[in-house]
C-alpha positions as CSV (number, residue, x, y, z in Angstrom):
1,M,-29.8,8.5,17.9
2,T,-31.6,7.2,14.8
3,S,-30.8,4.1,12.8
4,S,-29.6,6.4,10.0
5,D,-27.2,8.1,12.3
6,L,-25.8,4.8,13.4
7,Q,-25.5,3.7,9.8
8,L,-23.6,6.8,8.9
9,I,-21.2,6.4,11.9
10,S,-20.5,2.8,10.9
11,T,-19.7,3.9,7.4
12,Q,-17.4,6.6,8.5
13,Q,-15.6,4.1,10.8
14,V,-15.0,1.7,7.9
15,L,-13.8,4.5,5.6
16,R,-11.3,5.7,8.2
17,Q,-9.9,2.2,8.5
18,L,-9.7,1.9,4.7
19,T,-7.9,5.2,4.6
20,I,-5.3,3.8,7.0
21,V,-4.9,0.8,4.7
22,W,-4.6,3.1,1.7
23,A,-1.9,5.2,3.4
24,D,0.2,2.2,4.1
25,F,-0.3,0.9,0.5
26,E,0.7,4.3,-0.9
27,S,3.9,4.5,1.2
28,R,4.9,1.0,-0.1
29,L,3.8,1.9,-3.7
30,L,6.3,4.8,-3.8
31,Q,9.1,2.3,-3.0
32,V,8.3,-0.2,-5.8
33,P,11.1,0.1,-8.3
34,I,9.0,1.1,-11.4
35,I,7.1,3.8,-9.5
36,F,10.2,5.1,-7.7
37,R,12.1,5.4,-11.0
38,A,9.1,7.2,-12.6
39,I,8.8,9.7,-9.8
40,N,12.5,10.3,-9.7
41,N,13.1,10.8,-13.4
42,Q,14.9,7.5,-14.0
43,L,12.3,5.8,-16.3
44,Q,12.8,5.1,-20.0
45,L,10.0,4.8,-22.6
46,E,10.6,1.1,-22.8
47,D,10.0,0.8,-19.0
48,Y,6.7,2.7,-19.3
49,R,5.6,0.4,-22.2
50,R,6.3,-2.6,-20.0
51,L,4.2,-1.1,-17.2
52,L,1.3,-0.6,-19.6
53,A,1.7,-4.2,-20.9
54,D,1.7,-5.8,-17.5
55,H,-1.2,-3.6,-16.4
56,Y,-3.3,-4.7,-19.4
57,H,-4.7,-8.0,-18.1
58,Q,-5.8,-6.5,-14.8
59,V,-7.6,-3.7,-16.5
60,K,-9.2,-6.1,-19.1
61,E,-10.4,-8.4,-16.3
62,G,-11.7,-5.7,-14.0
63,S,-15.2,-5.6,-15.4
64,G,-15.2,-9.4,-15.4
65,W,-14.7,-9.9,-11.7
66,I,-17.1,-7.1,-10.9
67,C,-19.7,-8.9,-13.1
68,R,-18.9,-12.1,-11.2
69,A,-19.4,-10.3,-7.9
70,A,-22.8,-8.9,-9.2
71,S,-23.9,-12.4,-10.1
72,S,-23.1,-13.6,-6.6
73,I,-25.3,-10.9,-4.9
74,T,-28.7,-12.2,-4.0
75,E,-31.8,-10.9,-2.2
76,P,-32.3,-8.7,-0.3
77,Y,-29.4,-6.8,-1.9
78,L,-30.6,-6.5,-5.5
79,E,-30.3,-2.7,-5.5
80,Q,-26.7,-3.0,-4.5
81,R,-26.2,-5.5,-7.2
82,A,-27.4,-2.9,-9.7
83,V,-24.6,-0.6,-8.6
84,F,-22.0,-3.3,-9.2
85,I,-23.5,-4.0,-12.7
86,G,-23.3,-0.2,-13.5
87,H,-19.7,-0.1,-12.3
88,A,-18.8,-3.0,-14.5
89,T,-20.4,-1.3,-17.5
90,T,-18.4,1.8,-16.9
91,E,-15.1,-0.1,-16.6
92,H,-15.7,-2.4,-19.5
93,Q,-14.0,-0.4,-22.2
94,D,-11.1,0.8,-20.1
95,Y,-8.7,-1.7,-21.7
96,K,-9.2,0.0,-25.0
97,M,-7.7,3.2,-23.6
98,L,-4.7,1.2,-22.4
99,E,-4.3,-0.4,-25.8
100,R,-4.2,3.1,-27.4
101,C,-1.6,4.2,-24.8
102,Y,0.5,1.1,-25.6
103,Q,0.4,1.7,-29.3
104,A,1.2,5.4,-28.8
105,T,4.5,4.3,-27.1
106,G,5.4,2.2,-30.1
107,G,4.1,-1.1,-28.8
108,D,2.8,-3.9,-31.1
109,I,-0.9,-4.5,-30.2
110,N,-0.7,-8.1,-31.4
111,E,2.2,-8.8,-29.0
112,L,0.1,-7.2,-26.2
113,H,-2.8,-9.5,-26.9
114,K,-0.6,-12.6,-26.8
115,Q,1.4,-11.7,-23.6
116,D,0.9,-13.7,-20.5
117,K,0.1,-12.2,-17.1
118,N,3.1,-11.7,-14.9
119,I,3.2,-13.8,-11.7
120,G,1.9,-11.0,-9.6
121,S,-1.0,-10.4,-12.0
122,E,-1.9,-14.1,-11.8
123,A,-2.1,-13.9,-8.0
124,L,-4.2,-10.7,-8.1
125,S,-6.6,-12.1,-10.7
126,A,-7.1,-15.4,-8.8
127,W,-7.8,-13.5,-5.6
128,M,-10.3,-11.1,-7.2
129,Y,-12.3,-13.9,-8.9
130,Y,-12.2,-16.0,-5.8
131,K,-13.6,-13.3,-3.7
132,A,-16.2,-12.3,-6.3
133,S,-17.5,-15.9,-6.4
134,Q,-18.4,-15.9,-2.7
135,P,-22.1,-15.2,-1.7
136,N,-22.8,-11.5,-1.4
137,P,-19.2,-10.5,-1.7
138,F,-19.5,-6.9,-0.3
139,D,-16.0,-7.2,1.2
140,L,-14.8,-6.4,-2.4
141,I,-15.6,-2.8,-1.5
142,G,-12.3,-2.9,0.3
143,A,-10.5,-4.1,-2.9
144,M,-12.3,-1.5,-5.0
145,F,-11.3,1.2,-2.5
146,I,-7.7,0.4,-3.2
147,I,-7.9,0.1,-6.9
148,E,-10.2,3.1,-7.5
149,G,-8.1,5.0,-5.0
150,L,-5.2,4.7,-7.3
151,G,-7.1,6.8,-9.8
152,K,-8.2,9.5,-7.3
153,Q,-5.1,9.7,-5.2
154,F,-2.2,8.7,-7.4
155,A,-2.8,8.6,-11.1
156,Q,-2.6,12.4,-11.6
157,T,0.7,12.6,-9.7
158,F,2.1,9.7,-11.7
159,A,1.0,11.1,-15.0
160,E,2.4,14.6,-14.2
161,A,5.7,13.1,-13.2
162,L,6.0,11.2,-16.5
163,Q,5.1,14.3,-18.5
164,H,7.5,16.5,-16.6
165,N,10.4,14.0,-16.4
166,M,10.1,12.1,-19.7
167,G,8.0,14.3,-22.0
168,I,5.3,11.5,-22.3
169,S,2.5,12.7,-24.5
170,V,-1.1,13.2,-23.7
171,E,-2.0,10.2,-26.0
172,Q,0.5,8.0,-24.2
173,L,-1.0,8.9,-20.8
174,E,-4.7,8.8,-21.7
175,F,-5.5,5.8,-19.4
176,Y,-4.0,7.4,-16.3
177,T,-5.3,10.9,-16.8
178,Y,-8.8,9.6,-17.5
179,H,-8.9,7.7,-14.2
180,A,-7.5,10.7,-12.3
181,E,-10.5,12.6,-13.4
182,H,-13.2,10.0,-13.0
183,D,-12.4,7.6,-10.2
184,E,-13.6,9.9,-7.4
185,A,-17.2,9.3,-8.6
186,H,-16.5,5.5,-8.3
187,L,-15.4,6.0,-4.7
188,D,-18.6,7.9,-4.0
189,E,-20.5,4.9,-5.2
190,L,-18.7,2.6,-2.8
191,E,-19.5,4.9,0.1
192,A,-23.2,5.0,-1.0
193,I,-23.2,1.1,-0.9
194,L,-21.8,1.2,2.6
195,N,-24.7,3.5,3.6
196,T,-27.4,1.0,2.4
197,G,-27.3,-1.2,5.4
198,I,-24.8,-3.9,4.3
199,L,-22.6,-3.2,7.4
200,T,-25.1,-5.1,9.5
201,I,-24.0,-8.3,7.7
202,P,-22.1,-10.4,10.3
203,N,-18.3,-9.8,10.3
204,I,-18.5,-7.7,7.1
205,R,-16.6,-4.7,8.4
206,H,-13.6,-6.9,9.3
207,E,-13.8,-8.7,5.9
208,I,-13.9,-5.4,4.0
209,I,-10.7,-4.2,5.7
210,R,-9.0,-7.6,5.3
211,T,-9.8,-7.8,1.6
212,A,-8.4,-4.3,1.2
213,K,-5.2,-5.3,2.8
214,V,-4.8,-8.5,0.7
215,T,-5.6,-6.6,-2.5
216,A,-3.1,-3.9,-1.7
217,R,-0.4,-6.4,-1.2
218,L,-1.2,-8.3,-4.4
219,Y,-1.4,-5.1,-6.4
220,L,2.1,-4.2,-5.2
221,L,3.3,-7.7,-6.2
222,Q,1.9,-7.2,-9.7
223,L,4.1,-4.1,-10.0
224,E,7.1,-5.7,-8.3
225,E,7.0,-8.6,-10.9
226,L,7.0,-6.6,-14.1
227,G,8.3,-8.7,-16.9
228,N,8.3,-11.9,-14.8
229,Y,6.2,-14.4,-16.7
């Protein structure tokens, strides 16, 4: 068996473990009040506007912690650093889509800009920047698997439920429908990084899974604490 074969096996093992973490996260996600109400036709437009508002800081800061992570990556991993930088560039303008969605629901953009993070968002942000500041923080692949997985695995279902149950317009759903269409490519990028040999870093496999678990829990906390500033 070649080293390439062993590398591929290691990657697939990590992806299987991440998929298990994702499945647990998704089952809990469906029970979070705001998501449960959206799926079960119990959401009002005001609730959706609150969701957009409380999601805003996380989206705006996403490219920030990815850039921080890229700046923490050193030799011999400069090619992997370039992937992080490219990902941050792609994500950088996402907050503008969310702003448009918020305005389309009748929200005041000035109020959105002034709003504090909810307490769950504070915890998630602190965690992401902390991890991104560590040397060669490739365990963030676990975090990104959870966050990007929301686009691939859940955003379309969520958007369709809102359209069907509430008559939410295309303009009001732009952020979620965009990510439903594009986040699979981001997940492919993560798998490609795993295949570059980083899994030989001591303890990295365990740290990738652990970081995914913590990020999943804090993401749920962000949704559980909507409106709690």
